[in-house]
Kinemage of the C-alpha trace (Angstrom):
@kinemage 1
@onewidth
@group {chain A} dominant
@subgroup {mainchain}
@vectorlist {calphas} color= white
{ca pro a 1} P 7.140 30.372 -10.154
{ca arg a 2} L 5.397 33.521 -8.994
{ca glu a 3} L 7.729 36.094 -7.507
{ca gly a 4} L 7.566 35.984 -3.736
{ca ala a 5} L 5.444 32.814 -3.721
{ca arg a 6} L 6.332 30.046 -1.323
{ca val a 7} L 7.387 26.720 -2.734
{ca gly a 8} L 4.884 23.879 -2.829
{ca val a 9} L 4.428 21.221 -0.186
{ca pro a 10} L 6.203 18.176 -1.624
{ca asp a 11} L 4.530 15.284 0.224
{ca arg a 12} L 2.660 15.352 3.515
{ca asp a 13} L 0.579 12.703 5.255
{ca phe a 14} L -2.676 14.320 6.363
{ca lys a 15} L -4.293 11.243 7.893
{ca pro a 16} L -3.846 12.492 11.494
{ca ile a 17} L -5.064 16.018 10.596
{ca ser a 18} L -7.303 15.341 7.614
{ca asp a 19} L -9.759 18.164 8.366
{ca thr a 20} L -7.009 20.621 7.445
{ca phe a 21} L -6.143 19.236 4.006
{ca leu a 22} L -8.919 21.229 2.327
{ca thr a 23} L -7.405 24.544 3.391
{ca leu a 24} L -3.937 23.687 2.132
{ca ala a 25} L -5.409 22.335 -1.100
{ca ala a 26} L -7.476 25.508 -1.619
{ca ile a 27} L -4.501 27.844 -1.206
{ca ser a 28} L -2.053 25.639 -3.130
{ca pro a 29} L -2.611 27.623 -6.372
{ca leu a 30} L -0.770 30.483 -4.633
{ca leu a 31} L 2.373 28.392 -4.161
{ca ala a 32} L 5.266 28.234 -6.613
{ca gly a 33} L 5.429 24.451 -6.854
{ca pro a 34} L 3.337 21.308 -6.573
{ca thr a 35} L 1.610 20.289 -3.367
{ca arg a 36} L 0.956 16.599 -2.667
{ca met a 37} L -1.161 15.393 0.231
{ca thr a 38} L -1.589 11.742 1.203
{ca gly a 39} L -3.608 9.882 3.830
{ca leu a 40} L -6.902 11.189 2.442
{ca ala a 41} L -8.887 8.066 1.511
{ca his a 42} L -11.105 8.189 4.607
{ca thr a 43} L -12.162 11.783 3.752
{ca arg a 44} L -14.075 10.394 0.798
{ca lys a 45} L -16.693 9.197 3.307
{ca gln a 46} L -17.227 12.397 5.297
{ca glu a 47} L -19.905 15.040 4.607
{ca thr a 48} L -19.056 14.493 0.952
{ca asp a 49} L -16.220 12.902 -1.012
{ca arg a 50} L -13.779 15.636 -0.058
{ca val a 51} L -10.950 14.416 -2.304
{ca ala a 52} L -13.090 14.294 -5.459
{ca gly a 53} L -14.838 17.553 -4.584
{ca met a 54} L -11.577 19.403 -4.043
{ca ala a 55} L -10.107 18.013 -7.261
{ca his a 56} L -13.202 19.100 -9.198
{ca glu a 57} L -13.320 22.627 -7.751
{ca leu a 58} L -9.601 23.286 -8.173
{ca thr a 59} L -9.796 22.061 -11.760
{ca arg a 60} L -12.711 24.460 -12.313
{ca leu a 61} L -10.397 27.238 -11.074
{ca gly a 62} L -7.782 26.294 -13.681
{ca gln a 63} L -5.462 24.085 -11.626
{ca his a 64} L -3.780 20.888 -12.784
{ca val a 65} L -4.900 18.266 -10.260
{ca ile a 66} L -3.924 14.622 -9.970
{ca glu a 67} L -6.419 12.677 -7.875
{ca ala a 68} L -5.769 9.190 -6.506
{ca glu a 69} L -7.697 7.121 -3.962
{ca asp a 70} L -5.554 8.284 -1.040
{ca ser a 71} L -3.924 11.459 -2.363
{ca leu a 72} L -4.301 14.754 -4.120
{ca glu a 73} L -1.569 16.573 -6.018
{ca ile a 74} L -2.029 20.175 -7.156
{ca his a 75} L 0.213 21.857 -9.715
{ca pro a 76} L -0.351 25.643 -9.629
{ca arg a 77} L -1.614 27.325 -12.764
{ca pro a 78} L -3.061 30.824 -13.193
{ca leu a 79} L -6.353 31.063 -11.311
{ca arg a 80} L -9.508 31.353 -13.398
{ca ala a 81} L -11.760 34.213 -12.214
{ca gly a 82} L -15.539 34.339 -12.434
{ca glu a 83} L -16.182 30.772 -11.288
{ca thr a 84} L -18.640 29.606 -8.635
{ca val a 85} L -17.153 27.089 -6.216
{ca glu a 86} L -19.510 24.359 -5.049
{ca thr a 87} L -19.502 23.641 -1.299
{ca tyr a 88} L -21.347 20.296 -1.426
{ca gly a 89} L -23.068 21.446 1.780
{ca asp a 90} L -19.698 21.037 3.557
{ca his a 91} L -18.572 23.969 5.710
{ca arg a 92} L -14.904 23.090 5.227
{ca phe a 93} L -15.178 23.622 1.456
{ca ala a 94} L -16.862 26.983 1.986
{ca met a 95} L -14.298 28.196 4.516
{ca ser a 96} L -11.253 26.895 2.614
{ca phe a 97} L -12.240 28.507 -0.665
{ca gly a 98} L -13.246 31.624 1.253
{ca val a 99} L -9.630 31.920 2.376
{ca leu a 100} L -8.424 31.514 -1.220
{ca gly a 101} L -10.949 34.142 -2.310
{ca cys a 102} L -9.152 36.687 -0.112
{ca his a 103} L -6.234 36.574 -2.531
{ca asp a 104} L -6.239 39.838 -4.484
{ca leu a 105} L -6.219 38.140 -7.883
{ca his a 106} L -6.839 41.301 -9.936
{ca gly a 107} L -4.674 43.573 -7.786
{ca asp a 108} L -7.522 45.991 -7.138
{ca gly a 109} L -9.466 44.289 -4.349
{ca arg a 110} L -12.350 43.087 -6.542
{ca pro a 111} L -13.899 39.738 -5.604
{ca trp a 112} L -13.072 37.119 -8.231
{ca val a 113} L -14.724 33.903 -7.042
{ca thr a 114} L -18.192 33.068 -5.729
{ca ile a 115} L -18.857 30.514 -2.992
{ca arg a 116} L -22.151 28.654 -3.497
{ca asp a 117} L -24.112 28.239 -0.264
{ca pro a 118} L -21.799 30.018 2.183
{ca ala a 119} L -24.569 29.557 4.776
{ca cys a 120} L -23.485 25.920 5.156
{ca cys a 121} L -21.006 27.329 7.724
{ca ala a 122} L -23.868 28.389 10.022
{ca lys a 123} L -23.687 25.308 12.244
{ca thr a 124} L -19.963 25.548 13.019
{ca phe a 125} L -19.026 29.200 12.407
{ca pro a 126} L -22.073 31.347 11.545
{ca his a 127} L -20.166 34.640 11.131
{ca phe a 128} L -17.178 33.216 9.271
{ca phe a 129} L -17.652 35.167 6.048
{ca glu a 130} L -18.382 38.438 7.850
{ca leu a 131} L -15.184 38.061 9.854
{ca leu a 132} L -13.200 37.021 6.788
{ca glu a 133} L -14.453 40.016 4.785
{ca gly a 134} L -13.433 42.350 7.608
{ca leu a 135} L -9.951 40.863 7.609
{ca arg a 136} L -9.775 41.070 3.805
{ca gln a 137} L -10.738 44.743 3.843
{ca lys a 138} L -8.128 45.536 6.513
{ca ser a 139} L -5.528 43.703 4.469
{ca leu a 140} L -6.395 45.676 1.330
{ca ala a 141} L -6.097 48.949 3.265
{ca his a 142} L -2.441 48.265 4.114
């Protein structure tokens, strides 16, 4: 486990709050243990198949992911820099991986991941990435 990292999330049912599972999944590589989310089957029929998309993108970033019809389990591994994360035209993918991208992977503030089509957030939160970058810069300054 990474020093100072929080433990994983052992098993949580996200059916009542399924829009939030993408954010927890995206930041799960920063946790010290596995994270397992259930109650996700219906999210396969939203803007995109959110379970399959999240599994694919986290795997691209070097994570060990176990995907089932109704669940997703992420086992943290070192993050792979230099990848472009697909958003599938879904603002929740863009915003969730944007939050992960704020992690100072290299320890020097350099960006390490690219979000394809960040403009897909325009309908729900047009200035999301501007706001997030401002917060990231303030965080790096402290």
